[in-house]
GUKOLBA-254199 format. One line per field, with one value per atom (N, C-alpha, C): chain; residue in three letters; atom name; z, y, x. Coordinates in pm, whole numbers. Layout:
REM residues N
unit <- A;...
code <- Ala;...
site <- CA;...
z <- Z;...
y <- Y;...
x <- X;...
END
This chain:
REM residues 243
unit <- A;A;A;A;A;A;A;A;A;A;A;A;A;A;A;A;A;A;A;A;A;A;A;A;A;A;A;A;A;A;A;A;A;A;A;A;A;A;A;A;A;A;A;A;A;A;A;A;A;A;A;A;A;A;A;A;A;A;A;A;A;A;A;A;A;A;A;A;A;A;A;A;A;A;A;A;A;A;A;A;A;A;A;A;A;A;A;A;A;A;A;A;A;A;A;A;A;A;A;A;A;A;A;A;A;A;A;A;A;A;A;A;A;A;A;A;A;A;A;A;A;A;A;A;A;A;A;A;A;A;A;A;A;A;A;A;A;A;A;A;A;A;A;A;A;A;A;A;A;A;A;A;A;A;A;A;A;A;A;A;A;A;A;A;A;A;A;A;A;A;A;A;A;A;A;A;A;A;A;A;A;A;A;A;A;A;A;A;A;A;A;A;A;A;A;A;A;A;A;A;A;A;A;A;A;A;A;A;A;A;A;A;A;A;A;A;A;A;A;A;A;A;A;A;A;A;A;A;A;A;A;A;A;A;A;A;A;A;A;A;A;A;A;A;A;A;A;A;A;A;A;A;A;A;A;A;A;A;A;A;A;A;A;A;A;A;A;A;A;A;A;A;A;A;A;A;A;A;A;A;A;A;A;A;A;A;A;A;A;A;A;A;A;A;A;A;A;A;A;A;A;A;A;A;A;A;A;A;A;A;A;A;A;A;A;A;A;A;A;A;A;A;A;A;A;A;A;A;A;A;A;A;A;A;A;A;A;A;A;A;A;A;A;A;A;A;A;A;A;A;A;A;A;A;A;A;A;A;A;A;A;A;A;A;A;A;A;A;A;A;A;A;A;A;A;A;A;A;A;A;A;A;A;A;A;A;A;A;A;A;A;A;A;A;A;A;A;A;A;A;A;A;A;A;A;A;A;A;A;A;A;A;A;A;A;A;A;A;A;A;A;A;A;A;A;A;A;A;A;A;A;A;A;A;A;A;A;A;A;A;A;A;A;A;A;A;A;A;A;A;A;A;A;A;A;A;A;A;A;A;A;A;A;A;A;A;A;A;A;A;A;A;A;A;A;A;A;A;A;A;A;A;A;A;A;A;A;A;A;A;A;A;A;A;A;A;A;A;A;A;A;A;A;A;A;A;A;A;A;A;A;A;A;A;A;A;A;A;A;A;A;A;A;A;A;A;A;A;A;A;A;A;A;A;A;A;A;A;A;A;A;A;A;A;A;A;A;A;A;A;A;A;A;A;A;A;A;A;A;A;A;A;A;A;A;A;A;A;A;A;A;A;A;A;A;A;A;A;A;A;A;A;A;A;A;A;A;A;A;A;A;A;A;A;A;A;A;A;A;A;A;A;A;A;A;A;A;A;A;A;A;A;A;A;A;A;A;A;A;A;A;A;A;A;A;A;A;A;A;A;A;A;A;A;A;A;A;A;A;A;A;A;A;A;A;A;A;A;A;A;A;A;A;A;A;A;A;A;A;A;A;A;A;A;A;A;A;A;A;A;A;A;A;A;A;A;A;A;A;A;A;A;A;A;A;A;A;A;A;A;A;A;A;A;A;A;A;A;A;A;A;A;A;A;A;A;A;A;A;A;A;A;A;A;A;A;A;A;A;A;A;A;A;A;A;A;A;A;A
code <- Unk;Unk;Unk;Unk;Unk;Unk;Unk;Unk;Unk;Unk;Unk;Unk;Unk;Unk;Unk;Unk;Unk;Unk;Unk;Unk;Unk;Unk;Unk;Unk;Unk;Unk;Unk;Unk;Unk;Unk;Unk;Unk;Unk;Unk;Unk;Unk;Unk;Unk;Unk;Unk;Unk;Unk;Unk;Unk;Unk;Unk;Unk;Unk;Unk;Unk;Unk;Unk;Unk;Unk;Unk;Unk;Unk;Unk;Unk;Unk;Unk;Unk;Unk;Unk;Unk;Unk;Unk;Unk;Unk;Unk;Unk;Unk;Unk;Unk;Unk;Unk;Unk;Unk;Unk;Unk;Unk;Unk;Unk;Unk;Unk;Unk;Unk;Unk;Unk;Unk;Unk;Unk;Unk;Unk;Unk;Unk;Unk;Unk;Unk;Unk;Unk;Unk;Unk;Unk;Unk;Unk;Unk;Unk;Unk;Unk;Unk;Unk;Unk;Unk;Unk;Unk;Unk;Unk;Unk;Unk;Unk;Unk;Unk;Unk;Unk;Unk;Unk;Unk;Unk;Unk;Unk;Unk;Unk;Unk;Unk;Unk;Unk;Unk;Unk;Unk;Unk;Unk;Unk;Unk;Unk;Unk;Unk;Unk;Unk;Unk;Unk;Unk;Unk;Unk;Unk;Unk;Unk;Unk;Unk;Unk;Unk;Unk;Unk;Unk;Unk;Unk;Unk;Unk;Unk;Unk;Unk;Unk;Unk;Unk;Unk;Unk;Unk;Unk;Unk;Unk;Unk;Unk;Unk;Unk;Unk;Unk;Unk;Unk;Unk;Unk;Unk;Unk;Unk;Unk;Unk;Unk;Unk;Unk;Unk;Unk;Unk;Unk;Unk;Unk;Unk;Unk;Unk;Unk;Unk;Unk;Unk;Unk;Unk;Unk;Unk;Unk;Unk;Unk;Unk;Unk;Unk;Unk;Unk;Unk;Unk;Unk;Unk;Unk;Unk;Unk;Unk;Unk;Unk;Unk;Unk;Unk;Unk;Unk;Unk;Unk;Unk;Unk;Unk;Unk;Unk;Unk;Unk;Unk;Unk;Unk;Unk;Unk;Unk;Unk;Unk;Unk;Unk;Unk;Unk;Unk;Unk;Unk;Unk;Unk;Unk;Unk;Unk;Unk;Unk;Unk;Unk;Unk;Unk;Unk;Unk;Unk;Unk;Unk;Unk;Unk;Unk;Unk;Unk;Unk;Unk;Unk;Unk;Unk;Unk;Unk;Unk;Unk;Unk;Unk;Unk;Unk;Unk;Unk;Unk;Unk;Unk;Unk;Unk;Unk;Unk;Unk;Unk;Unk;Unk;Unk;Unk;Unk;Unk;Unk;Unk;Unk;Unk;Unk;Unk;Unk;Unk;Unk;Unk;Unk;Unk;Unk;Unk;Unk;Unk;Unk;Unk;Unk;Unk;Unk;Unk;Unk;Unk;Unk;Unk;Unk;Unk;Unk;Unk;Unk;Unk;Unk;Unk;Unk;Unk;Unk;Unk;Unk;Unk;Unk;Unk;Unk;Unk;Unk;Unk;Unk;Unk;Unk;Unk;Unk;Unk;Unk;Unk;Unk;Unk;Unk;Unk;Unk;Unk;Unk;Unk;Unk;Unk;Unk;Unk;Unk;Unk;Unk;Unk;Unk;Unk;Unk;Unk;Unk;Unk;Unk;Unk;Unk;Unk;Unk;Unk;Unk;Unk;Unk;Unk;Unk;Unk;Unk;Unk;Unk;Unk;Unk;Unk;Unk;Unk;Unk;Unk;Unk;Unk;Unk;Unk;Unk;Unk;Unk;Unk;Unk;Unk;Unk;Unk;Unk;Unk;Unk;Unk;Unk;Unk;Unk;Unk;Unk;Unk;Unk;Unk;Unk;Unk;Unk;Unk;Unk;Unk;Unk;Unk;Unk;Unk;Unk;Unk;Unk;Unk;Unk;Unk;Unk;Unk;Unk;Unk;Unk;Unk;Unk;Unk;Unk;Unk;Unk;Unk;Unk;Unk;Unk;Unk;Unk;Unk;Unk;Unk;Unk;Unk;Unk;Unk;Unk;Unk;Unk;Unk;Unk;Unk;Unk;Unk;Unk;Unk;Unk;Unk;Unk;Unk;Unk;Unk;Unk;Unk;Unk;Unk;Unk;Unk;Unk;Unk;Unk;Unk;Unk;Unk;Unk;Unk;Unk;Unk;Unk;Unk;Unk;Unk;Unk;Unk;Unk;Unk;Unk;Unk;Unk;Unk;Unk;Unk;Unk;Unk;Unk;Unk;Unk;Unk;Unk;Unk;Unk;Unk;Unk;Unk;Unk;Unk;Unk;Unk;Unk;Unk;Unk;Unk;Unk;Unk;Unk;Unk;Unk;Unk;Unk;Unk;Unk;Unk;Unk;Unk;Unk;Unk;Unk;Unk;Unk;Unk;Unk;Unk;Unk;Unk;Unk;Unk;Unk;Unk;Unk;Unk;Unk;Unk;Unk;Unk;Unk;Unk;Unk;Unk;Unk;Unk;Unk;Unk;Unk;Unk;Unk;Unk;Unk;Unk;Unk;Unk;Unk;Unk;Unk;Unk;Unk;Unk;Unk;Unk;Unk;Unk;Unk;Unk;Unk;Unk;Unk;Unk;Unk;Unk;Unk;Unk;Unk;Unk;Unk;Unk;Unk;Unk;Unk;Unk;Unk;Unk;Unk;Unk;Unk;Unk;Unk;Unk;Unk;Unk;Unk;Unk;Unk;Unk;Unk;Unk;Unk;Unk;Unk;Unk;Unk;Unk;Unk;Unk;Unk;Unk;Unk;Unk;Unk;Unk;Unk;Unk;Unk;Unk;Unk;Unk;Unk;Unk;Unk;Unk;Unk;Unk;Unk;Unk;Unk;Unk;Unk;Unk;Unk;Unk;Unk;Unk;Unk;Unk;Unk;Unk;Unk;Unk;Unk;Unk;Unk;Unk;Unk;Unk;Unk;Unk;Unk;Unk;Unk;Unk;Unk;Unk;Unk;Unk;Unk;Unk;Unk;Unk;Unk;Unk;Unk;Unk;Unk;Unk;Unk;Unk;Unk;Unk;Unk;Unk;Unk;Unk;Unk;Unk;Unk;Unk;Unk;Unk;Unk;Unk;Unk;Unk;Unk;Unk;Unk;Unk;Unk;Unk;Unk;Unk;Unk;Unk
site <- N;CA;C;N;CA;C;N;CA;C;N;CA;C;N;CA;C;N;CA;C;N;CA;C;N;CA;C;N;CA;C;N;CA;C;N;CA;C;N;CA;C;N;CA;C;N;CA;C;N;CA;C;N;CA;C;N;CA;C;N;CA;C;N;CA;C;N;CA;C;N;CA;C;N;CA;C;N;CA;C;N;CA;C;N;CA;C;N;CA;C;N;CA;C;N;CA;C;N;CA;C;N;CA;C;N;CA;C;N;CA;C;N;CA;C;N;CA;C;N;CA;C;N;CA;C;N;CA;C;N;CA;C;N;CA;C;N;CA;C;N;CA;C;N;CA;C;N;CA;C;N;CA;C;N;CA;C;N;CA;C;N;CA;C;N;CA;C;N;CA;C;N;CA;C;N;CA;C;N;CA;C;N;CA;C;N;CA;C;N;CA;C;N;CA;C;N;CA;C;N;CA;C;N;CA;C;N;CA;C;N;CA;C;N;CA;C;N;CA;C;N;CA;C;N;CA;C;N;CA;C;N;CA;C;N;CA;C;N;CA;C;N;CA;C;N;CA;C;N;CA;C;N;CA;C;N;CA;C;N;CA;C;N;CA;C;N;CA;C;N;CA;C;N;CA;C;N;CA;C;N;CA;C;N;CA;C;N;CA;C;N;CA;C;N;CA;C;N;CA;C;N;CA;C;N;CA;C;N;CA;C;N;CA;C;N;CA;C;N;CA;C;N;CA;C;N;CA;C;N;CA;C;N;CA;C;N;CA;C;N;CA;C;N;CA;C;N;CA;C;N;CA;C;N;CA;C;N;CA;C;N;CA;C;N;CA;C;N;CA;C;N;CA;C;N;CA;C;N;CA;C;N;CA;C;N;CA;C;N;CA;C;N;CA;C;N;CA;C;N;CA;C;N;CA;C;N;CA;C;N;CA;C;N;CA;C;N;CA;C;N;CA;C;N;CA;C;N;CA;C;N;CA;C;N;CA;C;N;CA;C;N;CA;C;N;CA;C;N;CA;C;N;CA;C;N;CA;C;N;CA;C;N;CA;C;N;CA;C;N;CA;C;N;CA;C;N;CA;C;N;CA;C;N;CA;C;N;CA;C;N;CA;C;N;CA;C;N;CA;C;N;CA;C;N;CA;C;N;CA;C;N;CA;C;N;CA;C;N;CA;C;N;CA;C;N;CA;C;N;CA;C;N;CA;C;N;CA;C;N;CA;C;N;CA;C;N;CA;C;N;CA;C;N;CA;C;N;CA;C;N;CA;C;N;CA;C;N;CA;C;N;CA;C;N;CA;C;N;CA;C;N;CA;C;N;CA;C;N;CA;C;N;CA;C;N;CA;C;N;CA;C;N;CA;C;N;CA;C;N;CA;C;N;CA;C;N;CA;C;N;CA;C;N;CA;C;N;CA;C;N;CA;C;N;CA;C;N;CA;C;N;CA;C;N;CA;C;N;CA;C;N;CA;C;N;CA;C;N;CA;C;N;CA;C;N;CA;C;N;CA;C;N;CA;C;N;CA;C;N;CA;C;N;CA;C;N;CA;C;N;CA;C;N;CA;C;N;CA;C;N;CA;C;N;CA;C;N;CA;C;N;CA;C;N;CA;C;N;CA;C;N;CA;C;N;CA;C;N;CA;C;N;CA;C;N;CA;C;N;CA;C;N;CA;C;N;CA;C;N;CA;C;N;CA;C;N;CA;C;N;CA;C;N;CA;C;N;CA;C;N;CA;C;N;CA;C;N;CA;C;N;CA;C;N;CA;C;N;CA;C;N;CA;C;N;CA;C;N;CA;C;N;CA;C;N;CA;C;N;CA;C;N;CA;C;N;CA;C;N;CA;C;N;CA;C;N;CA;C;N;CA;C;N;CA;C;N;CA;C;N;CA;C;N;CA;C;N;CA;C
z <- -2101;-2107;-2029;-2084;-2014;-1894;-1780;-1659;-1616;-1671;-1633;-1492;-1445;-1316;-1224;-1098;-993;-1019;-1023;-1022;-879;-856;-728;-602;-596;-474;-446;-545;-522;-507;-574;-557;-411;-351;-211;-119;-145;-61;-71;-191;-208;-133;-143;-78;74;129;275;335;257;317;263;154;87;50;142;118;155;204;259;153;29;-74;-102;-114;-133;-11;108;231;231;191;193;88;-30;-143;-136;-69;-72;-27;83;124;18;-45;-147;-269;-311;-428;-400;-282;-249;-251;-207;-214;-359;-442;-584;-653;-609;-674;-611;-513;-447;-545;-643;-739;-820;-849;-923;-838;-711;-621;-607;-592;-571;-690;-810;-931;-971;-895;-926;-1046;-1078;-1194;-1174;-1284;-1282;-1275;-1183;-1168;-1226;-1315;-1364;-1300;-1233;-1171;-1257;-1299;-1377;-1283;-1307;-1220;-1078;-1062;-928;-837;-896;-814;-733;-606;-519;-457;-497;-450;-331;-305;-186;-193;-306;-324;-357;-433;-474;-355;-251;-133;-73;-70;-23;-110;-241;-334;-313;-304;-286;-151;-46;87;93;6;3;-79;-144;-218;-369;-421;-565;-638;-761;-855;-923;-914;-956;-1047;-1157;-1237;-1211;-1153;-1119;-1230;-1280;-1390;-1355;-1406;-1385;-1490;-1514;-1609;-1542;-1408;-1335;-1289;-1345;-1298;-1149;-1101;-959;-870;-908;-832;-833;-948;-958;-880;-868;-788;-641;-591;-454;-443;-542;-539;-536;-599;-605;-467;-373;-238;-141;-173;-82;-107;-233;-268;-316;-231;-268;-286;-374;-398;-523;-594;-719;-825;-920;-1030;-1122;-1141;-1228;-1199;-1227;-1221;-1358;-1422;-1559;-1575;-1650;-1693;-1808;-1792;-1893;-1903;-2024;-2048;-2133;-2074;-2146;-2232;-2341;-2381;-2485;-2529;-2647;-2618;-2499;-2470;-2429;-2468;-2453;-2306;-2263;-2129;-2132;-2040;-2040;-2023;-2084;-2066;-1919;-1872;-1728;-1698;-1580;-1528;-1446;-1414;-1348;-1378;-1399;-1416;-1314;-1230;-1124;-1127;-1070;-1062;-965;-879;-792;-806;-770;-783;-916;-978;-1108;-1209;-1231;-1319;-1462;-1515;-1653;-1668;-1560;-1566;-1586;-1568;-1593;-1741;-1825;-1968;-2027;-2149;-2200;-2246;-2287;-2337;-2333;-2367;-2361;-2457;-2575;-2671;-2614;-2544;-2484;-2376;-2300;-2198;-2264;-2371;-2444;-2494;-2551;-2602;-2490;-2374;-2260;-2211;-2208;-2166;-2264;-2392;-2492;-2473;-2445;-2422;-2301;-2196;-2079;-2118;-2193;-2235;-2316;-2405;-2489;-2410;-2306;-2228;-2132;-2097;-2004;-2071;-2001;-2047;-2020;-2091;-2065;-1917;-1863;-1721;-1634;-1695;-1619;-1556;-1449;-1368;-1391;-1405;-1407;-1287;-1219;-1105;-1101;-1153;-1158;-1110;-1080;-1055;-1156;-1178;-1281;-1244;-1289;-1253;-1350;-1297;-1373;-1374;-1461;-1462;-1324;-1245;-1112;-1022;-1053;-972;-981;-1103;-1120;-1065;-1089;-1043;-892;-819;-673;-623;-713;-675;-762;-795;-888;-830;-699;-637;-616;-649;-621;-472;-441;-300;-286;-173;-143;-16;-22;96;112;237;264;364;346;436;471;597;642;717;680;747;795;863;914;802;689;584;448;444;321;350;250;259;121;118;-8;-1;-104;-120;-251;-245;-363;-384;-503;-545;-646;-619;-708;-774;-896;-970;-1074;-1125;-1233;-1341;-1425;-1522;-1633;-1658;-1758;-1699;-1752;-1695;-1696;-1790;-1801;-1747;-1671;-1621;-1473;-1402;-1263;-1254;-1209;-1213;-1073;-1050;-924;-955;-908;-915;-783;-792;-673;-658;-541;-510;-396;-427;-329;-281;-150;-91;-19;-46;20;92;216;293;255;223;194;323;313;429;503;433;498;559;555;613;518;398;299;233;162;100;-51;-119;-265;-304;-411;-458;-594;-612;-742;-765;-881;-915;-1018;-997;-1095;-1111;-1233;-1258;-1303;-1233;-1265;-1323;-1449;-1515;-1518;-1468;-1474;-1564;-1653;-1749;-1696;-1696;-1653;-1773;-1752;-1859;-1807;-1901;-1867;-1847;-1722;-1696;-1735;-1757;-1797;-1935;-2013;-2147;-2146;-2034;-2028;-2043;-1980;-1998;-2143;-2223;-2365;-2438;-2409;-2472;-2438;-2312;-2270;-2322;-2324;-2372;-2518;-2596;-2737;-2752;-2643;-2645;-2550;-2519;-2446;-2296;-2240;-2095;-2043;-1950;-1889;-1757;-1748;-1628;-1575;-1448;-1387;-1328;-1328;-1269;-1128;-1031;-892;-816;-686;-599;-505;-511;-424;-471;-424;-448;-344;-231;-120;-25;97;200;216;141;157;95;132;75;-10;-140;-230;-243;-282;-302;-408;-395;-491;-633;-724;-863;-899;-800;-829;-838;-958;-984;-1003;-969;-993;-1120;-1189;-1307;-1274;-1253;-1206;-1296;-1338;-1420;-1462;-1553;-1600;-1751;-1807;-1951;-1977;-2077;-2109;-2157;-2130;-2174;-2326
y <- -724;-703;-576;-498;-380;-420;-357;-386;-261;-236;-113;-119;-237;-251;-347;-311;-397;-436;-333;-356;-398;-430;-492;-420;-288;-216;-232;-203;-210;-354;-447;-588;-631;-591;-627;-557;-429;-355;-417;-451;-513;-645;-724;-855;-842;-749;-737;-658;-566;-477;-482;-559;-550;-688;-781;-914;-932;-826;-842;-882;-838;-873;-1023;-1080;-1225;-1299;-1249;-1312;-1314;-1202;-1192;-1282;-1289;-1363;-1513;-1556;-1697;-1793;-1769;-1867;-1892;-1785;-1802;-1873;-1840;-1906;-2053;-2085;-2226;-2305;-2246;-2316;-2339;-2239;-2252;-2360;-2377;-2470;-2608;-2634;-2764;-2880;-2873;-2985;-3004;-2896;-2906;-2975;-2937;-3002;-3149;-3183;-3323;-3411;-3353;-3431;-3424;-3348;-3336;-3248;-3158;-3071;-2966;-2902;-2801;-2662;-2580;-2440;-2352;-2261;-2158;-2026;-1964;-1834;-1725;-1629;-1516;-1400;-1336;-1225;-1271;-1381;-1440;-1354;-1259;-1171;-1248;-1212;-1273;-1405;-1450;-1579;-1574;-1459;-1446;-1537;-1539;-1633;-1772;-1778;-1906;-1997;-1939;-2020;-2083;-2008;-2067;-2185;-2169;-2275;-2400;-2381;-2495;-2564;-2483;-2541;-2619;-2583;-2656;-2784;-2806;-2930;-2919;-2797;-2778;-2790;-2837;-2827;-2691;-2611;-2471;-2434;-2366;-2296;-2147;-2082;-1940;-1858;-1757;-1675;-1528;-1449;-1305;-1238;-1109;-1032;-964;-973;-906;-1007;-1003;-1092;-1073;-950;-924;-993;-990;-1061;-1211;-1265;-1410;-1456;-1368;-1402;-1422;-1337;-1354;-1481;-1503;-1620;-1750;-1753;-1876;-1924;-1831;-1870;-1869;-1792;-1781;-1889;-1915;-2011;-2141;-2203;-2329;-2437;-2531;-2640;-2623;-2510;-2492;-2588;-2622;-2708;-2635;-2504;-2425;-2278;-2197;-2052;-2000;-1921;-1880;-1729;-1668;-1531;-1531;-1459;-1459;-1319;-1264;-1129;-1137;-1099;-1096;-968;-969;-1075;-1173;-1155;-1228;-1357;-1373;-1498;-1606;-1728;-1840;-1878;-1887;-1935;-2088;-2155;-2302;-2356;-2470;-2537;-2566;-2545;-2556;-2603;-2660;-2697;-2584;-2485;-2364;-2251;-2132;-2013;-1910;-1863;-1771;-1649;-1541;-1419;-1322;-1260;-1153;-1032;-916;-794;-725;-746;-688;-686;-804;-819;-773;-811;-772;-621;-554;-409;-336;-406;-347;-344;-411;-412;-274;-252;-115;-54;-138;-83;-191;-150;-244;-360;-334;-442;-548;-506;-602;-685;-621;-695;-797;-758;-852;-971;-945;-1055;-1146;-1089;-1171;-1260;-1205;-1285;-1400;-1374;-1481;-1586;-1540;-1635;-1723;-1666;-1745;-1851;-1812;-1906;-2021;-1989;-2091;-2185;-2133;-2216;-2310;-2280;-2366;-2497;-2606;-2735;-2746;-2836;-2854;-2881;-2809;-2819;-2733;-2663;-2581;-2460;-2412;-2301;-2176;-2063;-1934;-1853;-1787;-1701;-1588;-1472;-1358;-1234;-1127;-999;-896;-793;-694;-565;-453;-323;-279;-250;-192;-39;27;174;232;161;211;221;147;153;292;343;478;583;563;662;679;571;577;643;667;723;844;923;1034;1144;1163;1269;1223;1307;1271;1249;1156;1128;1085;1120;1082;1000;885;800;764;736;699;585;496;385;383;349;350;221;156;36;65;-31;-8;26;-43;-21;6;44;91;189;267;361;372;405;416;535;617;727;706;711;687;803;861;963;899;903;840;945;914;1003;922;982;922;1028;1045;1155;1135;1009;978;874;866;772;626;591;452;429;526;514;545;460;485;481;590;605;616;543;554;592;708;747;705;611;545;573;622;649;557;469;371;412;399;424;299;256;139;181;133;165;70;127;46;8;-78;-125;-15;94;205;308;276;367;469;479;573;513;599;556;566;464;464;488;563;597;532;483;429;470;526;574;483;453;378;446;444;488;367;340;227;278;246;280;157;169;60;101;9;34;-23;60;15;-35;-131;-181;-194;-207;-237;-388;-431;-575;-648;-575;-641;-704;-665;-722;-852;-882;-999;-1132;-1153;-1283;-1319;-1224;-1254;-1288;-1212;-1239;-1380;-1416;-1546;-1659;-1636;-1738;-1773;-1675;-1700;-1793;-1811;-1899;-2017;-2047;-2169;-2162;-2041;-2026;-1945;-2003;-1934;-1872;-1739;-1669;-1577;-1543;-1440;-1334;-1212;-1100;-1080;-1073;-1059;-958;-952;-856;-921;-1054;-1122;-1265;-1327;-1469;-1556;-1495;-1568;-1472;-1465;-1378;-1246;-1226;-1103;-985;-864;-742;-673;-675;-613;-463;-386;-242;-215;-102;-63;-64;-132;-136;-248;-319;-435;-556;-611;-716;-851;-957;-1091;-1148;-1230;-1304;-1451;-1522;-1660;-1747;-1860;-1950;-2074;-2149;-2275;-2286;-2364;-2391;-2510;-2496;-2603;-2726;-2846;-2971;-2974
x <- 3154;3008;2971;2881;2833;2747;2773;2697;2622;2503;2433;2376;2346;2281;2358;2362;2417;2562;2646;2790;2830;2958;2994;2948;2960;2921;2772;2690;2546;2498;2564;2528;2545;2656;2678;2578;2552;2456;2318;2276;2145;2138;2243;2244;2236;2310;2317;2201;2143;2046;1905;1882;1752;1697;1708;1656;1510;1446;1310;1207;1226;1127;1128;1247;1257;1203;1234;1183;1030;969;823;758;820;759;783;888;928;818;747;645;539;489;387;439;559;618;642;690;714;584;475;346;305;323;287;370;493;585;587;502;505;487;395;385;513;583;709;815;821;918;887;758;719;755;750;781;928;1007;1150;1178;1085;1101;1210;1246;1353;1293;1345;1304;1414;1376;1467;1427;1521;1495;1559;1478;1526;1558;1671;1709;1729;1799;1818;1902;1975;2057;2160;2171;2271;2224;2105;2057;1964;1903;1818;1696;1626;1516;1568;1676;1734;1759;1810;1843;1717;1607;1481;1441;1454;1415;1500;1629;1720;1695;1680;1657;1526;1430;1302;1309;1423;1441;1426;1423;1408;1542;1533;1645;1633;1739;1730;1846;1812;1912;1891;1991;1984;2047;1975;2026;2014;2108;2103;2190;2166;2247;2366;2376;2484;2588;2709;2814;2845;2837;2866;2764;2637;2534;2559;2590;2610;2733;2831;2949;2912;2823;2775;2690;2603;2514;2592;2707;2786;2827;2843;2882;2764;2659;2545;2440;2410;2305;2367;2445;2509;2402;2431;2339;2255;2271;2197;2251;2165;2208;2304;2281;2368;2344;2447;2437;2479;2392;2418;2400;2492;2475;2374;2264;2159;2101;2101;2053;1927;1816;1688;1681;1602;1509;1563;1687;1733;1806;1861;1933;1834;1864;1772;1755;1629;1597;1595;1663;1661;1519;1492;1363;1341;1218;1194;1053;1038;906;846;927;879;977;923;1005;956;1047;1010;1101;1051;1129;1063;1142;1093;1185;1130;1210;1188;1072;1031;1145;1202;1318;1287;1171;1139;1125;1089;1072;1205;1316;1447;1483;1405;1434;1408;1459;1469;1338;1241;1115;1008;885;773;790;846;868;962;1066;1159;1090;1000;925;834;767;681;761;877;961;1007;1036;1078;963;842;726;702;716;701;811;933;1043;1015;955;918;816;715;612;671;763;824;914;979;1072;1001;875;803;763;784;736;585;515;372;345;246;216;305;400;494;430;491;439;522;454;522;474;569;537;640;601;691;617;693;630;679;596;625;553;606;550;442;325;215;229;151;152;126;46;13;135;240;362;424;434;489;394;263;165;169;198;203;331;425;555;589;488;506;594;589;668;812;911;1051;1073;1160;1190;1335;1394;1532;1534;1604;1619;1766;1804;1943;1947;2047;2071;2219;2251;2392;2420;2531;2580;2721;2783;2918;3016;3007;3105;3043;2916;2855;2742;2710;2598;2535;2406;2334;2238;2244;2149;2074;1942;1859;1763;1769;1673;1579;1449;1352;1264;1223;1133;1058;952;875;856;958;954;851;812;712;616;494;397;443;532;575;716;770;907;915;990;1024;1176;1235;1381;1437;1546;1619;1764;1806;1947;2011;2104;2156;2305;2343;2483;2526;2619;2668;2807;2830;2961;3007;3131;3189;3316;3332;3452;3566;3681;3800;3870;3970;4043;4116;4152;4223;4128;3997;3899;3841;3898;3844;3719;3646;3520;3531;3480;3469;3324;3304;3169;3143;3020;2979;2833;2805;2670;2606;2480;2402;2266;2215;2078;1997;1889;1802;1672;1647;1521;1433;1312;1215;1099;1060;954;823;719;587;508;419;333;190;98;-41;-51;-48;-42;-170;-280;-403;-393;-292;-275;-194;-131;-41;-114;-231;-297;-324;-370;-396;-267;-161;-31;18;14;64;-24;-156;-249;-221;-179;-147;-28;47;164;146;20;-12;-5;9;21;-97;-171;-285;-242;-251;-205;-314;-299;-383;-290;-337;-263;-314;-224;-265;-183;-207;-139;-38;-26;70;89;198;221;151;123;60;-4;50;-7;66;174;251;176;215;157;262;242;337;312;414;393;286;219;117;173;103;143;239;292;374;281;267;171;240;167;217;153;230;183;202;92;98;10;63;-18;58;-2;55;46;136;134;43;-42;-135;-61;-114;-49;-35
END
């Protein structure tokens, strides 16, 4: 299988150095999912990655199926987020999402899809997979996300045995691009390099409520799951499927 995003080096770096988004979002998501936990419902997490949010869900008592398109991420999740009901390789928008009482996702997972049509199909797939009364809580990038990051920028992070350099740009109004160079230290002290380019697609999130409503899910677009402060242009999609 082709792995365009989060091969082993970057999967490990993300897990060890970039868990803050899941940490920030977890309290709000857990509050939204309290009725699901109380009823023993099933939570499907899309783009679960290495299990950073998954672990919060499991520790809170949820039954969770963790899914991601990156085998390297799921390999980490298998040891980090123990206690999940299942871990599944799932590539949106065409692979079937398991039926669920809640579908959650953080880290603008749908924005990694190739185009707006793919994002639309994924949103419809989420609506169809939700059981009546089911909860959806995901984040996604609006056009404002790219607009707030129009200027190219370079950032670097260094750990004892890894380093990451990221060049960001917004070459088009609907695209946010990160050119990422990961370095991992081998046992002999040498460094291995792996490059990834991450393209994120922006959408007009104001159109999502009408789309979801046509498939029985009433949602609102917001700026957070709870009390956290999300980056400019990163929007939440939160709602329930009608009985």
